[in-house]
Structure formats: structure tokens, C-alpha cells
C-alpha positions as CSV (number, residue, x, y, z in Angstrom):
1,X,6.5,-4.3,-4.8
2,X,5.8,-1.3,-2.6
3,X,7.2,-1.1,0.7
4,X,4.7,0.7,2.9
5,X,5.3,3.4,5.7
6,X,2.1,3.6,7.3
7,X,2.3,1.1,10.4
8,X,-0.8,-0.8,11.0
9,X,-1.2,1.1,13.5
10,X,-1.6,-0.5,17.5
11,X,-2.1,0.6,21.0
12,X,-5.4,0.2,23.0
13,X,-8.8,0.4,23.2
14,X,-10.6,-2.6,25.1
15,X,-7.3,-2.6,26.8
16,X,-4.7,0.3,27.2
17,X,-1.0,-0.3,26.1
18,X,1.6,2.0,27.3
19,X,4.7,-0.1,26.3
20,X,8.1,0.2,26.9
21,X,11.3,-1.9,25.7
22,X,13.9,-3.4,27.9
23,X,17.1,-5.5,26.6
24,X,14.6,-8.0,26.6
25,X,11.6,-5.7,26.2
26,X,8.7,-5.9,29.0
27,X,5.2,-4.4,29.0
28,X,3.1,-3.2,31.9
29,X,0.4,-5.4,32.9
30,X,-2.6,-4.3,30.6
31,X,-4.9,-2.2,31.6
32,X,-8.8,-1.6,30.7
33,X,-10.2,1.3,29.4
34,X,-11.9,2.2,32.3
35,X,-8.8,2.5,34.5
36,X,-6.4,5.1,33.9
37,X,-2.9,4.4,33.8
38,X,-0.2,6.4,35.8
39,X,1.9,8.6,33.5
40,X,5.1,6.4,32.9
41,X,8.7,8.3,33.3
42,X,10.5,8.2,30.0
43,X,12.8,5.9,31.0
44,X,10.3,3.4,31.5
45,X,8.4,3.9,28.4
46,X,9.0,7.1,26.1
47,X,6.2,6.6,23.8
48,X,3.8,6.2,26.8
49,X,5.4,9.1,28.3
50,X,5.0,11.5,25.3
51,X,1.8,10.3,24.2
52,X,0.1,9.9,27.5
53,X,-2.8,12.3,27.9
54,X,-4.1,11.0,24.4
55,X,-3.3,7.2,25.0
56,X,-5.2,7.7,28.3
57,X,-8.1,9.5,27.7
58,X,-8.4,9.5,23.7
59,X,-11.2,7.5,22.1
60,X,-11.7,5.4,18.6
61,X,-14.5,7.3,16.7
62,X,-17.7,5.0,16.3
63,X,-17.5,3.0,13.3
64,X,-13.6,2.9,13.1
65,X,-11.3,0.1,14.5
66,X,-8.4,2.1,15.1
67,X,-7.3,5.8,15.4
68,X,-4.5,8.2,15.9
69,X,-1.7,10.6,14.7
70,X,-2.0,9.0,10.5
71,X,-6.0,8.8,11.0
72,X,-6.1,12.7,12.1
73,X,-4.1,13.0,8.9
74,X,-6.6,11.7,6.7
75,X,-9.3,13.2,8.4
76,X,-7.8,16.6,7.6
77,X,-7.5,15.1,4.2
78,X,-10.8,14.2,3.6
79,X,-11.8,17.6,4.6
80,X,-9.6,19.2,2.2
81,X,-10.6,17.1,-0.9
82,X,-14.3,17.7,-0.1
83,X,-13.6,21.3,-0.5
84,X,-11.3,20.9,-3.3
85,X,-14.3,19.1,-5.1
86,X,-16.9,21.8,-4.3
87,X,-14.5,24.3,-5.9
88,X,-14.1,22.1,-9.2
89,X,-17.9,21.7,-8.8
90,X,-18.4,25.6,-9.0
91,X,-16.2,26.4,-11.5
92,X,-16.3,27.0,-15.0
93,X,-13.2,24.3,-16.3
94,X,-11.1,24.1,-19.4
95,X,-12.2,21.0,-21.6
96,X,-10.3,18.2,-21.2
97,X,-9.3,19.8,-17.8
98,X,-9.0,17.5,-14.5
99,X,-11.1,20.1,-12.8
100,X,-13.6,19.1,-16.0
101,X,-13.6,15.9,-14.9
102,X,-14.0,16.3,-11.3
103,X,-17.2,18.3,-12.3
104,X,-18.4,16.0,-14.6
105,X,-18.0,12.8,-12.9
106,X,-19.7,14.7,-9.6
107,X,-22.7,16.1,-11.6
108,X,-23.5,13.1,-13.5
109,X,-23.1,10.9,-10.2
110,X,-25.7,13.1,-8.6
111,X,-28.1,13.0,-11.6
112,X,-30.0,10.1,-10.2
113,X,-32.5,10.2,-12.9
114,X,-30.2,10.2,-16.0
115,X,-28.2,7.0,-14.3
116,X,-31.3,5.2,-13.8
117,X,-32.3,6.0,-17.2
118,X,-28.9,5.3,-19.2
119,X,-28.2,1.9,-20.6
120,X,-27.0,-0.8,-18.9
121,X,-27.1,-3.0,-21.7
122,X,-22.9,-2.8,-22.5
123,X,-22.3,-4.3,-18.7
124,X,-25.6,-7.2,-19.5
125,X,-24.0,-7.7,-22.8
126,X,-20.5,-8.7,-21.0
127,X,-22.7,-11.0,-18.6
128,X,-24.3,-12.8,-21.7
129,X,-21.2,-13.0,-24.1
130,X,-19.7,-14.7,-20.5
131,X,-22.2,-17.1,-19.7
132,X,-22.4,-18.1,-23.8
133,X,-18.5,-19.5,-23.4
134,X,-19.1,-23.1,-23.9
135,X,-15.5,-23.8,-23.0
136,X,-12.6,-22.8,-20.5
137,X,-10.9,-21.2,-23.7
138,X,-13.6,-19.2,-24.6
139,X,-13.8,-18.4,-20.8
140,X,-10.2,-17.4,-21.1
141,X,-10.8,-15.0,-24.2
142,X,-13.7,-13.2,-22.4
143,X,-11.1,-13.0,-19.4
144,X,-8.9,-10.8,-21.7
145,X,-11.5,-8.9,-23.6
146,X,-13.0,-7.3,-20.2
147,X,-9.2,-6.6,-19.2
148,X,-8.3,-4.6,-22.4
149,X,-12.0,-2.8,-23.0
150,X,-13.1,-2.7,-19.3
151,X,-9.6,-2.8,-17.0
152,X,-11.1,-5.5,-15.1
153,X,-8.9,-8.3,-13.4
154,X,-9.6,-11.4,-12.9
155,X,-7.5,-14.3,-12.8
156,X,-5.0,-13.2,-15.1
157,X,-3.7,-9.6,-13.6
158,X,-1.0,-8.3,-16.6
159,X,0.6,-5.5,-15.4
160,X,3.6,-4.0,-17.5
161,X,6.7,-3.1,-14.4
162,X,10.6,-2.6,-14.7
163,X,12.3,-6.0,-15.9
164,X,14.0,-7.0,-12.8
165,X,17.2,-7.9,-14.5
166,X,17.3,-5.3,-17.0
167,X,15.2,-2.4,-15.3
168,X,16.2,0.0,-18.1
169,X,13.4,-1.9,-20.1
170,X,10.0,-3.1,-19.1
171,X,8.2,-6.7,-18.8
172,X,5.2,-8.2,-18.4
173,X,4.5,-9.4,-14.9
174,X,1.4,-11.3,-14.7
175,X,0.5,-10.5,-10.6
176,X,-1.6,-12.0,-8.3
177,X,-5.3,-13.0,-9.7
178,X,-8.2,-10.5,-8.4
179,X,-9.2,-11.5,-4.6
180,X,-11.7,-8.6,-4.2
181,X,-8.7,-6.9,-1.9
182,X,-8.6,-10.1,0.4
183,X,-4.9,-11.1,1.2
184,X,-3.9,-14.9,1.7
185,X,-4.0,-14.5,5.5
186,X,-7.2,-12.4,6.1
187,X,-8.8,-15.0,3.4
188,X,-7.0,-18.3,4.9
189,X,-6.9,-17.5,8.2
190,X,-10.0,-15.7,9.4
191,X,-13.6,-15.9,8.5
192,X,-13.6,-12.0,7.0
193,X,-12.3,-12.8,3.7
194,X,-14.2,-15.9,2.6
195,X,-17.4,-14.2,4.2
196,X,-16.7,-10.9,2.3
197,X,-16.2,-12.7,-0.9
198,X,-19.1,-14.2,-0.5
199,X,-21.5,-11.3,0.0
200,X,-19.6,-9.8,-3.3
201,X,-20.5,-13.1,-5.3
202,X,-24.2,-13.3,-3.9
203,X,-24.5,-9.3,-4.5
204,X,-23.3,-9.9,-8.0
205,X,-25.4,-12.8,-8.8
206,X,-28.7,-10.9,-7.1
207,X,-28.3,-8.0,-9.4
208,X,-28.6,-10.7,-12.7
209,X,-31.8,-11.9,-10.7
210,X,-30.7,-14.8,-10.0
211,X,-32.7,-16.2,-6.9
212,X,-31.6,-16.0,-3.4
213,X,-31.2,-19.7,-2.6
214,X,-29.1,-20.3,-5.6
215,X,-27.3,-17.2,-5.3
216,X,-25.8,-18.5,-1.6
217,X,-25.5,-21.6,-3.5
218,X,-22.9,-20.8,-6.3
219,X,-21.8,-18.1,-4.3
220,X,-20.5,-21.2,-1.7
221,X,-18.7,-23.1,-5.0
222,X,-17.4,-20.0,-5.8
223,X,-15.4,-19.0,-2.5
224,X,-14.3,-22.6,-1.9
225,X,-12.8,-22.3,-5.4
226,X,-11.2,-18.9,-4.7
227,X,-9.9,-20.7,-1.0
228,X,-8.0,-23.4,-2.7
229,X,-6.2,-20.7,-4.9
230,X,-5.5,-18.5,-1.9
231,X,-4.1,-21.7,0.0
232,X,-1.4,-22.2,-2.2
233,X,-0.8,-18.6,-2.9
234,X,2.7,-16.8,-1.5
235,X,2.4,-16.2,2.3
236,X,3.1,-12.6,3.6
237,X,6.4,-13.7,5.1
238,X,7.9,-14.7,1.1
239,X,6.7,-11.4,-0.3
240,X,10.1,-10.7,-0.7
241,X,11.4,-14.3,-2.0
242,X,12.5,-12.8,-5.0
243,X,14.3,-15.8,-6.5
244,X,11.2,-17.4,-6.5
245,X,9.3,-14.5,-7.5
246,X,11.4,-13.2,-10.3
247,X,11.3,-16.4,-12.4
248,X,11.6,-15.4,-16.3
249,X,9.2,-17.5,-18.7
250,X,8.9,-17.6,-22.5
251,X,5.8,-18.6,-24.4
252,X,7.0,-22.2,-24.4
253,X,7.7,-22.4,-20.8
254,X,4.1,-19.9,-20.0
255,X,2.6,-22.6,-22.3
256,X,3.8,-25.5,-19.9
257,X,2.6,-23.5,-16.9
258,X,-1.0,-23.2,-18.1
259,X,-1.2,-26.4,-20.0
260,X,-5.4,-26.6,-19.9
261,X,-5.6,-23.2,-22.2
262,X,-4.5,-22.1,-25.3
263,X,-1.6,-19.4,-24.2
264,X,-1.5,-17.8,-27.7
265,X,-5.2,-17.3,-27.9
266,X,-5.0,-16.0,-24.3
267,X,-2.2,-13.7,-25.0
268,X,-4.3,-12.3,-27.8
269,X,-7.2,-11.5,-26.1
270,X,-5.2,-9.4,-23.3
271,X,-3.6,-7.6,-26.2
272,X,-0.3,-8.5,-25.0
273,X,2.8,-8.9,-27.7
274,X,5.8,-10.4,-26.2
275,X,7.5,-13.6,-25.3
276,X,9.3,-12.9,-22.2
277,X,7.2,-12.9,-19.0
278,X,7.5,-12.6,-15.1
279,X,5.0,-14.8,-13.3
280,X,4.4,-13.1,-10.0
281,X,3.3,-16.2,-7.8
282,X,4.3,-19.6,-9.6
283,X,2.5,-21.5,-7.0
284,X,-0.7,-19.9,-7.2
285,X,-0.7,-19.9,-11.2
286,X,-0.3,-23.6,-10.9
287,X,-3.3,-24.0,-9.4
288,X,-5.6,-21.5,-11.4
289,X,-4.4,-23.3,-14.0
290,X,-5.6,-27.2,-12.4
291,X,-9.1,-24.8,-11.9
292,X,-9.5,-24.1,-16.2
293,X,-11.5,-27.3,-16.4
294,X,-14.8,-28.0,-17.8
295,X,-15.9,-28.9,-14.1
296,X,-15.3,-25.5,-13.0
297,X,-16.7,-23.3,-15.9
298,X,-19.6,-22.4,-13.5
299,X,-17.7,-21.4,-10.7
300,X,-15.5,-19.2,-13.0
301,X,-18.5,-17.7,-14.9
302,X,-19.4,-16.3,-11.5
303,X,-16.4,-15.3,-10.5
304,X,-16.0,-12.8,-13.4
305,X,-19.6,-11.7,-12.9
306,X,-18.4,-10.8,-9.6
307,X,-14.9,-9.2,-10.8
308,X,-17.5,-6.9,-13.0
309,X,-19.6,-5.5,-10.6
310,X,-16.7,-5.5,-7.7
311,X,-15.1,-3.1,-10.7
312,X,-18.1,-1.3,-11.5
313,X,-20.3,-1.0,-8.3
314,X,-20.4,2.6,-7.5
315,X,-21.0,3.8,-11.2
316,X,-24.4,1.3,-11.6
317,X,-27.3,2.9,-12.3
318,X,-29.4,2.8,-9.2
319,X,-31.8,0.6,-10.2
320,X,-29.4,-1.8,-11.2
321,X,-27.2,-1.7,-8.0
322,X,-30.0,-0.9,-5.5
323,X,-33.6,-1.2,-6.5
324,X,-34.9,0.4,-3.8
325,X,-33.4,4.0,-4.4
326,X,-35.3,5.9,-7.1
327,X,-35.1,9.6,-7.7
328,X,-38.0,10.2,-4.9
329,X,-35.6,7.8,-2.7
330,X,-32.2,9.6,-2.6
331,X,-29.8,8.9,0.4
332,X,-29.7,12.0,2.5
333,X,-25.8,11.5,2.4
334,X,-25.6,11.9,-1.6
335,X,-23.3,15.1,-1.8
336,X,-20.7,12.8,0.4
337,X,-21.3,9.7,-1.8
338,X,-20.6,11.7,-4.8
339,X,-17.6,13.4,-4.0
340,X,-16.4,10.2,-2.2
341,X,-17.2,8.3,-5.7
342,X,-14.9,10.8,-7.2
343,X,-12.0,10.4,-4.9
344,X,-12.1,6.6,-5.7
345,X,-12.5,6.9,-9.7
346,X,-9.5,9.4,-10.2
347,X,-7.9,9.5,-7.1
348,X,-4.3,10.4,-9.0
349,X,-5.7,13.4,-10.7
350,X,-7.4,14.9,-7.4
351,X,-3.5,14.5,-6.4
352,X,-2.1,16.2,-9.1
353,X,-4.7,19.2,-8.2
354,X,-4.0,18.8,-4.4
355,X,-0.2,18.5,-4.9
356,X,-0.4,21.7,-6.9
357,X,-1.8,23.2,-3.4
358,X,-0.6,21.1,-1.0
359,X,3.2,21.6,-2.0
360,X,4.1,24.9,-0.8
361,X,7.0,26.8,-1.8
362,X,7.3,26.4,2.0
363,X,7.1,22.8,2.1
364,X,9.2,22.4,-0.8
365,X,12.0,24.0,0.8
366,X,11.5,22.2,4.2
367,X,11.3,18.9,2.4
368,X,14.4,19.4,0.4
369,X,16.3,20.9,3.1
370,X,15.4,17.6,5.0
371,X,16.3,15.8,2.4
372,X,19.9,16.9,1.7
373,X,20.5,16.6,5.4
374,X,19.5,12.8,5.4
375,X,21.5,12.0,2.2
376,X,24.2,13.6,3.7
377,X,24.4,12.1,7.0
378,X,23.5,8.3,5.0
379,X,26.7,9.0,2.8
380,X,29.4,9.7,5.8
381,X,27.4,6.4,8.2
382,X,28.1,4.3,4.7
383,X,31.7,5.8,4.5
384,X,32.1,4.9,7.8
385,X,30.3,1.7,8.3
386,X,33.4,-0.3,9.6
387,X,30.8,-3.5,8.6
388,X,31.5,-3.2,5.1
389,X,34.5,-3.6,2.8
390,X,35.4,-0.9,1.0
391,X,34.3,-2.1,-2.5
392,X,30.7,-2.7,-1.1
393,X,30.6,0.9,0.5
394,X,31.6,1.9,-2.9
395,X,28.9,0.6,-4.1
396,X,25.8,1.3,-2.2
397,X,27.1,4.8,-2.1
398,X,26.7,4.8,-5.6
399,X,23.6,3.5,-5.4
400,X,22.4,6.1,-3.1
401,X,24.0,9.0,-5.5
402,X,22.0,7.5,-8.5
403,X,18.8,6.9,-6.5
404,X,15.6,8.7,-8.2
405,X,13.9,10.9,-5.8
406,X,10.1,12.0,-6.2
407,X,8.5,14.5,-3.4
408,X,5.6,16.4,-4.0
409,X,3.0,15.6,-7.0
410,X,3.4,14.6,-10.8
411,X,3.8,17.6,-12.8
412,X,4.1,16.3,-16.1
413,X,0.7,13.8,-15.5
414,X,-1.8,14.0,-18.5
415,X,-5.0,12.2,-18.8
416,X,-4.9,8.8,-20.3
417,X,-8.6,9.0,-21.5
418,X,-11.0,11.8,-22.7
419,X,-14.2,12.8,-20.5
420,X,-17.6,13.3,-22.1
421,X,-19.7,15.9,-20.8
422,X,-23.6,15.7,-20.3
423,X,-24.2,18.1,-22.5
424,X,-23.1,16.0,-25.2
425,X,-25.4,13.5,-23.7
426,X,-22.8,11.2,-21.5
427,X,-23.6,8.8,-19.1
428,X,-21.6,8.2,-16.0
429,X,-20.9,4.5,-16.9
430,X,-20.0,5.2,-20.1
431,X,-17.2,7.3,-18.7
432,X,-15.8,5.2,-16.0
433,X,-15.4,2.5,-18.7
434,X,-13.3,5.3,-20.4
435,X,-11.3,6.0,-17.4
436,X,-10.7,2.1,-16.5
437,X,-9.8,1.1,-20.1
438,X,-7.3,4.1,-20.7
439,X,-5.3,3.5,-17.7
440,X,-5.1,-0.6,-18.9
441,X,-4.0,1.0,-22.4
442,X,-1.8,3.2,-21.2
443,X,0.4,0.3,-18.9
444,X,0.1,-1.9,-21.9
445,X,1.3,0.5,-23.9
446,X,4.8,0.7,-22.0
447,X,5.6,-2.9,-22.8
448,X,9.2,-3.4,-24.5
449,X,9.7,0.2,-23.9
450,X,12.2,1.9,-22.1
451,X,11.4,2.0,-18.1
452,X,11.1,5.8,-16.7
453,X,12.5,6.4,-13.2
454,X,10.9,9.7,-13.0
455,X,7.4,8.2,-13.6
456,X,4.9,8.8,-10.2
457,X,3.0,5.6,-9.4
458,X,1.4,7.0,-6.3
459,X,-1.4,10.0,-6.2
460,X,-0.2,13.0,-4.2
461,X,-3.0,12.5,-1.9
462,X,-2.1,9.1,-0.7
463,X,-0.9,9.1,2.6
464,X,2.1,6.8,2.4
465,X,5.6,6.7,1.2
466,X,7.4,3.9,-0.9
467,X,10.5,2.8,-2.2
468,X,10.9,0.9,-5.4
469,X,13.6,-1.7,-5.6
470,X,13.5,-2.4,-9.3
471,X,13.6,1.4,-10.1
472,X,15.5,2.3,-7.4
473,X,13.1,5.5,-6.4
474,X,11.6,6.9,-4.0
475,X,8.0,8.6,-3.8
476,X,7.1,10.7,-0.6
477,X,3.2,12.4,-1.9
478,X,2.8,15.7,-1.4
479,X,-0.3,14.8,1.7
480,X,2.9,13.5,3.2
481,X,5.1,17.0,3.3
482,X,2.1,19.4,3.8
483,X,0.3,21.1,6.5
484,X,-2.0,18.5,7.0
485,X,0.6,16.6,8.2
486,X,3.3,18.9,9.7
487,X,3.4,22.6,10.5
488,X,6.5,24.4,8.9
489,X,6.6,26.5,11.5
490,X,6.9,23.8,14.2
491,X,10.3,23.3,15.3
492,X,12.9,22.0,12.5
493,X,13.5,19.1,14.6
494,X,9.9,18.0,15.9
495,X,9.4,17.8,12.0
496,X,12.4,16.0,10.9
497,X,10.7,13.0,13.3
498,X,8.0,12.9,11.1
499,X,8.7,13.6,8.0
500,X,12.6,13.1,8.6
501,X,11.6,9.9,10.0
502,X,9.6,9.0,6.6
503,X,12.6,10.4,4.2
504,X,14.5,8.1,5.9
505,X,12.9,5.2,6.1
506,X,12.3,5.0,2.4
507,X,16.1,5.8,1.2
508,X,17.3,2.9,3.6
509,X,14.6,0.4,1.9
510,X,17.6,0.6,-0.6
511,X,19.8,-1.3,2.0
512,X,17.3,-3.0,4.1
513,X,16.9,-6.9,3.7
514,X,15.9,-7.4,0.3
515,X,17.0,-3.9,-1.0
516,X,20.5,-4.8,-0.7
517,X,20.1,-7.4,-3.5
518,X,19.5,-4.9,-6.1
519,X,22.4,-2.8,-7.7
520,X,22.2,1.3,-8.2
521,X,20.0,0.7,-11.2
522,X,17.2,-1.4,-9.6
523,X,18.6,-4.9,-11.0
524,X,18.0,-7.8,-9.2
525,X,21.6,-8.7,-8.5
526,X,22.1,-10.8,-5.1
527,X,26.0,-11.3,-5.8
528,X,26.5,-8.2,-6.6
529,X,28.1,-7.4,-3.0
530,X,30.6,-9.9,-2.2
531,X,30.3,-13.0,0.0
532,X,32.0,-12.1,2.8
533,X,30.0,-8.8,3.2
534,X,26.6,-10.7,2.3
535,X,27.6,-13.3,5.2
536,X,28.0,-9.9,7.3
537,X,24.6,-8.5,6.2
538,X,22.6,-11.4,7.1
539,X,24.2,-11.8,10.6
540,X,22.6,-8.3,11.0
541,X,19.6,-9.4,9.6
542,X,19.6,-12.3,12.6
543,X,20.5,-9.5,15.2
544,X,17.5,-7.3,14.2
545,X,15.2,-10.1,13.8
546,X,15.9,-11.6,17.4
547,X,15.7,-8.2,19.0
548,X,12.1,-7.3,17.5
549,X,11.0,-11.1,18.2
550,X,11.7,-10.1,22.1
551,X,9.4,-7.4,21.7
552,X,5.8,-7.8,23.2
553,X,2.6,-5.7,23.0
554,X,0.9,-5.9,26.5
555,X,3.6,-8.4,27.9
556,X,1.9,-11.5,25.7
557,X,2.2,-10.5,22.0
558,X,5.2,-10.7,20.0
559,X,6.6,-9.1,17.2
560,X,7.3,-11.1,14.1
561,X,10.6,-10.2,13.7
562,X,11.0,-12.4,10.1
563,X,7.6,-10.6,8.9
564,X,8.6,-7.1,9.6
565,X,12.3,-7.6,9.5
566,X,12.8,-5.3,6.3
567,X,10.7,-2.5,7.8
568,X,12.7,-2.6,11.0
569,X,15.7,-2.3,9.4
570,X,14.5,0.6,7.4
571,X,13.6,2.1,10.6
572,X,16.4,2.0,12.4
573,X,18.9,2.9,9.6
574,X,16.4,5.9,9.0
575,X,16.4,7.2,13.2
576,X,20.3,6.6,13.0
577,X,20.9,8.6,10.1
578,X,18.7,11.6,11.0
579,X,19.9,11.5,14.6
580,X,23.8,11.5,13.5
581,X,22.9,15.0,11.9
582,X,21.8,16.3,15.2
583,X,24.1,17.6,17.8
584,X,22.0,19.9,20.1
585,X,20.7,17.9,23.2
586,X,17.2,20.2,22.8
587,X,17.1,19.7,19.1
588,X,17.1,15.9,19.6
589,X,14.5,15.9,22.2
590,X,12.3,17.7,19.8
591,X,13.3,15.3,17.2
592,X,12.5,12.1,19.7
593,X,9.0,13.8,20.8
594,X,8.1,14.3,17.2
595,X,8.8,10.2,16.1
596,X,6.5,9.6,19.2
597,X,3.9,11.8,18.4
598,X,3.3,10.8,14.9
599,X,3.2,6.8,16.0
600,X,0.8,7.5,18.9
601,X,-2.5,5.4,18.3
602,X,-5.6,3.3,19.7
603,X,-6.6,0.3,18.2
604,X,-8.6,-3.1,19.2
605,X,-6.6,-5.8,20.5
606,X,-8.7,-8.1,18.2
607,X,-7.4,-6.3,15.1
608,X,-3.7,-6.3,17.3
609,X,-3.6,-9.8,17.0
610,X,-4.9,-10.0,13.4
611,X,-2.1,-7.4,12.4
612,X,1.0,-8.9,14.1
613,X,0.6,-12.1,11.8
614,X,-0.3,-10.3,8.5
615,X,1.5,-6.8,8.4
616,X,4.8,-6.4,7.7
617,X,5.2,-3.2,10.0
618,X,6.1,-3.3,13.4
619,X,3.1,-2.2,15.8
620,X,3.2,1.7,16.6
621,X,4.8,1.3,20.0
622,X,7.9,-0.8,18.7
623,X,8.5,2.0,16.1
624,X,9.0,4.1,18.7
625,X,10.4,2.5,21.7
626,X,12.4,-0.3,20.1
627,X,14.0,2.1,17.9
628,X,15.3,4.8,20.2
629,X,16.3,2.1,22.9
630,X,18.9,1.2,20.5
631,X,20.1,5.0,19.9
632,X,23.2,5.9,21.9
633,X,21.9,9.4,21.9
634,X,18.7,8.8,23.4
635,X,20.8,7.5,26.2
636,X,22.9,10.6,26.5
637,X,19.6,12.9,26.3
638,X,17.4,11.4,28.8
639,X,20.3,9.8,30.9
640,X,18.7,6.2,30.4
641,X,20.5,4.3,33.1
642,X,20.6,0.5,33.5
643,X,17.4,-0.8,35.3
644,X,15.5,1.7,33.4
645,X,12.9,-0.6,31.6
646,X,14.0,1.5,28.2
647,X,17.2,0.7,28.9
648,X,19.2,-2.0,26.4
649,X,23.2,-3.0,27.1
650,X,25.2,-1.3,25.1
651,X,26.6,-4.4,23.3
652,X,22.8,-5.4,22.0
653,X,21.7,-2.3,20.4
654,X,21.6,-3.3,16.9
655,X,23.2,-0.6,14.3
656,X,22.4,-0.8,11.2
657,X,25.4,1.5,9.9
């Protein structure tokens, strides 16, 4: 349910886009990467003007499809984590500490001899157990066993979240099935999803000594089954259709939904003890139920093998996962691989260590000052919003005041598992199983207990930020507030254009096209705002949708106003809130510069086309030009006049507040 901040960074590569915004946004003619365009005037294209040097001379690094400000943050973060892991490995950590977990996992990964000698019998026993399943109910029982004991999600992906109708308590969600990271659009509208999935299935079967030809044939059948499920799954544009998403099931309704299995046995196998559930994607669940027949036993078994191998591929002994690799044939990048493995396996834990270092007193002071300023501005704008009745203003203000804001890192984090050391004869695979099992059991342990709004769900090293509607909570990880992203010694207002944009964006997700349907406690209550104000809010949504539908990239590709609606509202409201606190023209210039700089980016046009139809964020240029062209202060600061491409008539400038 995350409201992602990071954009799908878009701009140019095969062609160079220095986009502009107007009442009906017009872009210049596309230019090839060999041609260097003239630097546009601010009134023609602010994004292109501020980022001219980067856009006209920058290059996408080899092996990547895009590059920009946020990718640079990622690069600096990677270097920092490399050093952090090095320091942990060279240290003498306390037993049971995160530092010890880092050191042990790194050293155990690097010890190829020990990994090749380690027993893979445990995973092979899982394979044998699955292969011996003679009925669908047997297979569902196997799914529950590998979920509880090995942390492997499959056709069922239970997760404990706040109850959408009573967020003080937790409830069991049946989330979307394990599609190996592929969303519906990637799987059904491109070849990338099916091709990658097919390779994963083939690799899993080959590791089980299935012949190449048979692996390919069985992989095709498995991908076909998954594709049929994907076709019935929720579209990305319906991601926030909460009426259908938040349907409550009791055991009787759940049994009717999964009519082809014994749901009592299924719940027992998954360790679930409750009689109240949310099925996240009902149509997907119905299709999965259709697949629970004897004729699909083979495909489901092969799918489960792939789920296991996909989850544990990096922890398997080299002789098992890569027969060509031996102690005498170790990749020269073993150190890099080991660090990447550690960061992948204990991402949250590394975030705690990094957060302590990155979220410095200076970074804390800066971010808390920004937060206070933006909250104050937001409060004033809501209080004076002519579109809202006094009753709705009061409710929105109460929601703002009741919002839980987490910035930095989780300083209450505790390991939900124990790491066994090499001195005690532990093997890498054994520890990875322990980690994954511990996390699943920790989550299941929250069932039927009060929800905790102060609990972190993100890692401090995740370069992102999130608003959680059902908790009325935002999280801004330490990396976004650190010197890896902003320099506290830079202009206060320039930094507001970077981190202020982020903080304001997440706060205003509470009042976007989806967030406004949740009350101050995060309960889904679409009628908590009176009918008149709800109608006016929906009229505003239509204006925002139409405004962005008119924004094009390379004068050809239109932004999808419906798909990006909630993110666009959060963008517009964020900049409006921050600008409300800035009165000096030069300070505004620094703020606007910060906004444009953070979205500077290059991308391949082929990726642009794909993301325009599948990402809920607008392209980078729109997050600058389309937003700023609605702000009166932008016109005052740069003397934008009618006839300039950035000009939008005052009556067409969409205002959230």
C-alpha cells in the first residue's frame, strides 16, 4: 500500500528531451543524442534550463537504462555500504549484534569450500516433499509448510497489516501471489516478464537435474499458468480501488472463494488462527482457485520449486546453484558479490547501522525544521481552503495533527532471529533460513494484536519515502535526509527543493485522491467527509487528471492523468505548502532550483514508453514543469508571461489547497 516517492526517472538517451509546460503543454522537437540543443530560457522550459549541462552532455552508464540525481544518490549509498560492511567484517562485534550478523554472513558467503561442503539436504527434502504430493490439498499444505518454516511465498502470500476498518487492530491479508517481482503490465504487455519467469523456472528445474528439453517444456506450461492468473489480476490503474480491495471475509466466505481446497487445513498449514481476512485481489484469488485441480498439479509443483529457488538462489552452495564454480574457480568479484548478498539478506539491519551514522544531529535538526515549517504551512492552507466546508477543514486538520511522522531510522529494532557463527559449525544456508523464518514468524505474531503506528516498515537505506493510509503515517529514511542526498551546508531553500518536496509530498498523500477517504486514524471511511465536499474534491481530481493528460513527453507521449492522479496531487500540494512559507524572491529561486535538480535524469525512450503505462508517478519533467506552471509564485519570481511555453492561464492553474 505504499505511496512511492521516487519517480521513474525519465528524460532522454536515444533522444534528448528538454521538455516545457504550457496551458496545453508543448514539447520541443526531439533531438538525437548527437545533437546538442540550445539552452532553453526559463520561461520556455525551467527543467531544461536548470539541468542543461547535465541533459546535454550526460551519459547513461554502461549496463544501465537510466541515470540521474537519484541514481547518483544510489551510487554514493553503494560506496557507503561497501565501507560499512568492511568495517563490520574487520571488527570484533558483540554476540547477537547486527555487526556480528554482517560479519558472519559475509565470511560464510566468502567461504566457498564450506558452502560446497554444506548440506543441501534440507532444500532437497522440500523438493521431495512437494514431488510426493498427490492431491491439491497436499500441495497447499506444502505451501504452508515452506511459508512458515522457510519464508517462501507462493500462490498464497499472507501478511499481517492494520485492519482497514479498525486500524487499531491487525488483520490477515491474503496479498498478491508470488510473481517473482513482475507486475501485471510487465507480464502481460511485454515479453520481459514471461521471458524472465521462464528462465527462472528452467533454472530451478535444471538444478534438480531435469533435462534441458524437459525443463523448457515444463517452464512453458508454468509460465502459461502464471499468465492466466496475471490476466485476471488487478490492473495498476485500479491499485487504489479500496472498495474492492478491502472486502472482509470470514471462514465461510473464504471457503466459498477457495472452493477447490480445504481452507481449514490450509489455514492450519500456514499457522493462521483467525476468522477474519482481507483478500487483496479477489479476481486473482478466483483464478488461483480455478488452477487448484489435478490437471495443474505438475505446473503448481514446478512453480513451488521455482519459488524456493528464487528465494534462496543466492544462498545456495555454488556447486548446487552454479556447478561450474569451484574453490579454484571463484569469481574475481567475490568480495563485491558477498557485500551485495549481505545487503540483500539483511537490508533492514544494515539500515539501522547506517541510520545511526547518516542521521547526524545536523541532519536531524535540518529535517525537523523542514517538517515543522511544512506542517505549519499545510495547516494554514487547509484552514483557509475555500473549497472545503469548516467541518471538513476541521477533520483534515485533525488528521494532519494525528499523523505519525517517522524520520531517520528504527532505533528500537531487534533481530527477530539468531545468527549462528562459523565457530559453532553454522552454514550460510542455515542462517538464511533462520532469517527468513524469523521475519515470517514475527509478522504472523502480530495477528489479533493492536497495531503499532510507531513501527518502521522501511529500511533507513531505502532511497524512497512512503505514506501509509491505514496508519496515517509517513516514513522518511535516513538516506534521504543525509549528506548522500542533501548537504546541510547548502542553502536552506535549495534543500527544501529536495527534502522539503519529499516531506511535503508524503504529508499530502493523506489528502490525495485516495488518502482523503481515510480518517485521522487511518480507517477506510469514504463517507467521513460530507457529500458536498466529496463532490468538490472529485471535481478537483478531474481537473488534475485533465491537466496532466495534456502534458506530453517528446511532443508525442502523453502522461496518463488517471494512472498518476494521486502522485500528481501530492506533488502539487507539496510545492504549494512549501512555497507558502517562502516570501523572499531569491529564496524561491533556490527552492525552484532544488526541485529541478533532484529530478534531473536521462533514460532510454523504450523505457519511457513502458513506464508511462505502468508507473503511478509522472515523468521527471512533469514533476518540475507541470507542477511549477501552476504556482503563482513561479510567475512572480521569473516574470513568466503569456506566450512563454511555461505559461498557463491563471484560471487553469490547478490548486489543491
